[in-house]
Structure formats: structure tokens, C-alpha cells
C-alpha positions in Angstrom: 7.5 25.2 -22.0 5.3 24.9 -18.3 3.4 22.6 -16.7 0.1 24.5 -17.5 0.5 24.5 -20.7 1.9 20.8 -21.4 -1.9 19.7 -22.7 -2.3 22.6 -25.3 1.5 21.1 -26.7 0.7 17.5 -26.0 1.1 16.4 -29.9 4.6 17.9 -30.1 6.0 17.1 -26.4 9.6 16.5 -26.5 10.1 14.1 -23.7 13.4 15.6 -22.8 11.9 19.1 -22.4 9.3 18.7 -19.7 9.9 20.9 -17.0 9.6 18.2 -14.1 9.9 20.4 -11.3 6.8 22.3 -12.6 5.0 18.9 -13.2 5.9 17.7 -9.4 4.8 21.2 -8.1 1.5 21.0 -9.6 0.9 17.3 -8.2 1.8 18.4 -5.3 -0.5 20.9 -4.5 -3.2 18.8 -5.4 -1.9 16.1 -3.1 -1.7 18.6 -0.5 -5.6 19.5 -1.0 -6.6 16.1 -0.9 -4.6 15.2 2.1 -6.3 18.4 3.7 -9.8 17.2 2.7 -9.0 13.7 4.0 -8.6 15.1 7.4 -11.6 17.2 7.4 -13.5 13.7 6.1 -14.7 15.7 3.1 -14.7 12.7 0.7 -16.5 14.5 -2.0 -13.9 17.1 -2.3 -11.6 14.3 -1.8 -12.9 12.6 -5.0 -13.3 15.5 -7.2 -9.6 16.5 -6.2 -8.4 12.8 -7.3 -10.3 13.2 -10.4 -8.5 16.5 -11.2 -4.9 15.3 -10.5 -5.6 11.7 -12.3 -6.4 14.0 -15.6 -3.4 15.8 -15.1 -1.0 15.5 -17.5 1.6 16.6 -15.3 0.7 13.5 -13.4 0.6 11.3 -16.4 4.2 12.0 -17.2 5.3 11.8 -13.8 3.4 8.3 -13.6 5.1 7.1 -16.9 8.5 8.2 -15.6 8.2 6.6 -12.5 7.3 3.1 -14.3 10.0 3.6 -16.9 12.6 4.7 -14.8 12.5 1.9 -12.0 14.1 -1.6 -11.6 11.1 -3.5 -13.5 11.5 -1.1 -16.7 12.4 -3.6 -18.6 9.9 -6.2 -17.6 7.1 -6.6 -19.9 3.6 -7.7 -19.2 1.6 -10.1 -21.1 1.7 -7.8 -24.3 5.5 -8.0 -24.3 5.6 -4.3 -24.6 8.1 -1.5 -22.8 8.2 1.9 -23.3 12.3 2.5 -23.8 11.9 5.7 -25.9 11.2 9.2 -25.4 8.3 8.8 -28.1 6.9 5.9 -26.4 6.9 7.5 -23.3 5.1 10.4 -24.4 2.4 8.1 -26.1 2.1 6.0 -23.3 1.5 9.2 -21.2 -1.0 10.4 -23.7 -3.0 7.1 -23.7 -3.7 7.1 -19.9 -7.3 7.8 -20.0 -10.2 6.6 -17.7 -12.9 6.4 -20.3 -12.3 2.9 -22.2 -9.5 1.9 -20.1 -9.3 -2.0 -19.8 -6.4 -3.5 -17.9 -4.9 -6.4 -19.3 -4.5 -9.9 -17.4 -1.3 -9.6 -15.1 1.7 -12.1 -16.3 2.5 -14.7 -13.3 6.1 -15.1 -12.7 7.7 -16.5 -9.3 10.3 -15.9 -7.5 12.4 -17.6 -4.7 11.7 -16.9 -0.9 14.1 -17.1 1.9 12.6 -20.3 3.1 12.8 -22.1 -0.2 9.4 -21.6 -1.5 8.3 -19.5 -4.3 6.5 -16.3 -4.2 4.0 -15.2 -6.8 4.1 -12.1 -8.5 1.7 -10.7 -11.0 3.3 -8.2 -13.6 0.9 -5.6 -15.2 1.5 -4.2 -18.8 3.4 -1.3 -19.0 0.5 1.0 -19.6 -1.3 -0.7 -16.5 1.4 0.1 -14.3 1.2 3.8 -15.3 -2.2 4.0 -14.9 -1.7 2.5 -11.2 1.0 4.8 -10.6 -1.2 7.6 -11.6 -4.1 6.5 -9.8 -1.5 6.0 -6.4 -0.6 9.9 -6.8 -3.9 10.5 -5.9 -4.7 7.6 -3.5 -1.2 8.3 -1.4 -2.3 11.1 0.4 -5.4 9.7 1.5 -3.4 6.6 2.9 -0.9 8.6 4.6 -3.3 10.7 6.3 -5.3 7.7 7.2 -2.0 5.4 8.3 -1.5 4.1 11.5 1.2 5.8 13.4 3.4 2.9 14.0 3.1 1.4 10.4 6.3 1.5 8.2 6.1 -0.6 5.3 6.0 0.7 1.8 5.5 4.5 3.3 7.5 7.3 2.1 10.7 8.0 4.1 10.2 4.9 6.2 11.7 1.6 6.3 12.0 -2.2 8.1 15.0 -0.5 10.2 12.7 2.1 11.4 10.3 -0.5 12.8 12.8 -2.5 14.1 14.2 0.8 15.8 10.8 1.7 17.1 10.4 -1.8 18.7 13.7 -2.0 20.3 13.0 1.4 21.9 9.3 0.4 23.2 11.1 -3.0 24.7 13.9 -1.3 26.1 12.4 1.4 28.3 12.2 0.7 31.9 9.3 -1.4 32.9 8.2 -2.1 29.7 6.2 -5.0 28.5 7.7 -8.3 28.6 5.5 -10.5 26.3 4.9 -10.2 22.5 2.7 -11.2 20.0 4.1 -12.1 16.7 1.3 -11.3 14.0 1.5 -13.5 10.9 -1.4 -13.3 8.4 -2.3 -16.3 6.0 -1.4 -15.1 2.3 -2.4 -11.5 2.9 -1.9 -10.2 -0.6 -4.0 -13.3 -2.1 -6.9 -12.9 0.3 -8.1 -9.5 0.8 -11.8 -9.0 0.3 -12.3 -7.0 -3.3 -15.9 -6.0 -1.9 -14.2 -4.4 1.6 -11.6 -2.5 -0.2 -14.2 -1.3 -2.7 -16.4 0.0 0.0 -14.1 1.5 2.1 -11.1 2.7 0.0 -11.5 6.2 -1.3 -10.3 6.2 -5.1 -12.0 5.5 -8.7 -13.7 2.4 -7.8 -14.5 1.6 -11.3 -10.8 1.5 -12.1 -9.9 -0.4 -9.0 -12.5 -2.8 -9.6 -11.2 -3.3 -13.0 -7.4 -3.9 -11.6 -8.9 -6.5 -9.0 -10.9 -8.6 -11.3 -8.2 -8.5 -14.4 -7.0 -12.1 -13.8 -3.4 -13.4 -14.7 -2.0 -15.7 -17.1 0.1 -18.7 -15.9 1.7 -21.1 -18.5 -0.5 -19.8 -20.9 -3.8 -20.2 -19.1 -6.1 -17.4 -17.8 -7.4 -17.7 -14.2 -9.7 -15.1 -12.3 -9.0 -13.0 -9.5 -11.9 -12.9 -6.9 -9.9 -12.0 -4.0 -6.7 -10.4 -3.3 -4.5 -7.5 -4.6 -1.5 -9.0 -6.6 2.0 -8.6 -5.5 3.9 -6.7 -8.2 1.2 -4.2 -8.8 2.7 -0.4 -8.0 -0.3 0.3 -6.2 -0.8 -3.1 -4.4 1.2 -2.4 -1.4 -0.6 0.8 -0.5 -3.9 -0.9 -1.0 -2.8 -3.5 1.6 -1.8 -0.8 3.8 -5.1 1.2 3.5 -6.6 -2.6 4.6 -4.5 -2.9 7.4 -4.6 0.6 9.1 -6.8 1.1 11.9 -5.9 -1.9 13.9 -3.4 0.5 16.1 -6.2 2.7 16.8 -8.4 -0.1 17.8 -5.7 -1.3 19.9 -5.3 2.1 21.4 -9.2 2.7 22.1 -9.1 -0.7 24.3 -6.1 -0.8 25.8 -4.5 2.5 26.2 -1.8 2.2 23.4 -0.6 4.6 20.9 -3.1 6.2 18.7 -3.4 7.6 15.5 -2.1 11.2 16.0 1.0 9.8 18.1 0.1 10.6 21.5 -0.6 8.0 24.3 -3.9 7.7 25.9 -4.5 8.6 29.4 -5.3 5.0 30.5 -2.2 2.6 31.3 -4.3 0.0 32.2 -3.4 -3.3 30.0 -1.1 -1.0 27.9 -0.3 -2.7 24.3 2.2 -1.4 22.0 2.0 -1.8 18.2 4.4 -1.8 15.4 3.6 -3.2 11.9 5.7 -3.5 8.6 3.6 -4.5 5.8 1.7 -7.3 6.9 4.0 -8.3 9.4 3.0 -7.0 13.2 4.1 -6.7 16.7 1.8 -6.2 20.0 3.7 -5.8 23.3 1.6 -7.0 26.3 1.8 -7.0 30.1 1.0 -10.5 30.3 0.6 -13.5 28.2 -3.3 -14.2 29.1 -3.9 -10.8 27.9 -2.2 -11.2 24.4 -3.8 -14.6 24.0 -7.2 -14.3 25.7 -8.0 -10.8 24.6 -5.8 -9.1 22.0 -5.3 -12.1 19.6 -9.3 -12.3 19.1 -9.6 -8.8 18.6 -7.1 -8.9 16.1 -8.7 -11.9 14.4 -12.2 -10.1 14.2 -10.5 -7.3 12.7 -8.6 -9.1 10.1 -12.1 -11.0 9.2 -13.5 -8.0 8.4 -11.3 -7.8 5.7 -11.1 -11.3 4.3 -8.0 -12.1 6.2 -7.0 -14.9 8.7 -4.2 -15.1 11.1 -1.7 -18.1 10.5 -2.4 -20.0 13.9 0.8 -21.7 13.6 2.9 -19.2 13.0 1.1 -16.3 15.2 2.9 -16.9 18.7 2.9 -15.4 22.2 6.4 -15.2 23.5 8.6 -13.6 26.5 11.1 -11.1 25.3 13.7 -13.3 27.2 12.9 -16.3 24.8 13.6 -14.0 21.6 11.6 -13.2 18.4 12.4 -12.9 14.9 10.4 -9.6 13.6 11.7 -8.6 10.3 14.8 -10.9 11.0 15.8 -11.2 7.5 15.8 -7.2 6.7 
């Protein structure tokens, strides 16, 4: 059996006999084409290729494989269903269809944070997780192509340690900037503007809108979701990255920092350096006044367009001799 004939054999698929290498190859080829179309800003071509990928049975079985073999595979959503048998996985893959799709509300649960507070998580049903994983296969080539050069959170082959190492290298250089703006976004995942995402993120708008507005159940009560993307959804980190991408390029054009293509601009005047991991970021600068009076308002305006605000108490400018705790818990 090959990936090309999976569709014809769909009713009799044996989960253990699926040619995974060929499925990965088929999906990868489409992802490369999506990335190329994204670089060329051919958005209709991107959408057409995304449609092909999300309707591919190879992509569907890969999406199901991802959500049934990760750490959360035994955590059920509001319907209490998990796909633990080969038959359930096959049926789950065959059920991933855009037409008539209606996500269930998220199951709200809480996990402790390092500061003693609780972090809310939204747990989708297994089918909704698989649908998100499927559409993530089509969205990730776009997000990776458009990503800020020094963004490290929730991206393939990147980690918090990479972000820390990059920042250390920048600050350790002779003549490096001595002032640091530590950025803290207030409730990033909870407040991202739905309208901004639906207007600017290149994915299936109808499906995205359904996820964003599916609501959540907490203590048997249903709550609506008018903003934000839930922590716990497999596609949420990529959506958040797409919302925050562009700040590095904006700083580069204004102050001569590193640009999206990884090259430094010619201007060294008022140079700043930017490193981001998910919604935590650091911007270095030559003076406290530059960071406080120019960079901080620019960041504030960038975030405001996306429905986000800086935490004024936690966002601060310090001299590197005083130390700072960027990703200290990693």
C-alpha cells in the first residue's frame, strides 16, 4: 500500500500497515510548495495548496498519529473520548472533514505555575485536536517562512536554550549594548484579537473562527470566548507566534537591528537587538532613554493592534550589570 492509494483503500486501512515514510514525503512536498508560495507572497496559491494538504488522507493519518502518540493522548476533552485503538485512529482520520465540522467546547483545567498561581488550559476533544494538528501541517510552512529570525519558542529545531544562548552571545560582544528591556505581555494567550487573526493569518478562516469561538466548559458551565487562543490547543502556539512576528523587522527598519533575513542593516545608529521566546522577549539598547522613550512606545503600539498590552509592572529597563531573568526557569 502507498500513500497515493490510501484514499482508495480507506474503508479497509490497517493502522499498522500505513506507509508512514511515504505519507511524510507526500505531506512534505506540499509543505515545501506552500513555503515557496509564501515567500513569493502568492496567497491564493498558498490557500489552494493548504486545501490540498488538509484534504489529503496522508496528512489526516499523520495528524491523528501526532495527537494519539504524545503526552496528552490519555487526556480526554468534554466528550470523554480518547482514540486508543488502531480502529479508533483509522475512524478518527476518516472523520476529519471540513464540511459540517463543528468543534466542541474546550474542557477547562488548571495547572500550577512556578509563582504559585494557576495557569488555565483549554483541552480540546480528540477530534478537535486532530483537526488542529491537520491544519497546523498546512499553517506551519507559512509561519516558519514569516517568522522573526530570532524567535525561538514553539518552533521546529529551536528551544529556550537557543534563545538564551543567542542573547548571551549578543551581550558578550565587545561594545555590546548595556541596557535591556524585558518585555512581559499581559495574558497574551487570553487577549489576542480574534479579528486580527482572522484578517491576517493565512489559513482556512471558517475553521479558525470555529476554534476561536467554541467556548469552554468550567465546572459544568459554558463560557464564550471573544478573544484569545486557548493554551492547550495544539495550534495555539503557532497562532501566537504569527501574531507576534513582525516586531523584529519593525525594530530593524527603525533602529538597525537584525532583520528577518538574518542580515544586519547598514545603520548602526541607535542599534537594538531583539530575542523572543513565545511571548517573552528582550530588546537591548545603547541607552535607557532609547528603550524607555522610543522602543517601549513602539512595542506598545505594535501589540495594541493585536489586542495585546504590556504589563507595565513587569516590563522594565535595566542595566546588564544589575542582571535580569529572561527565561530563568528554563
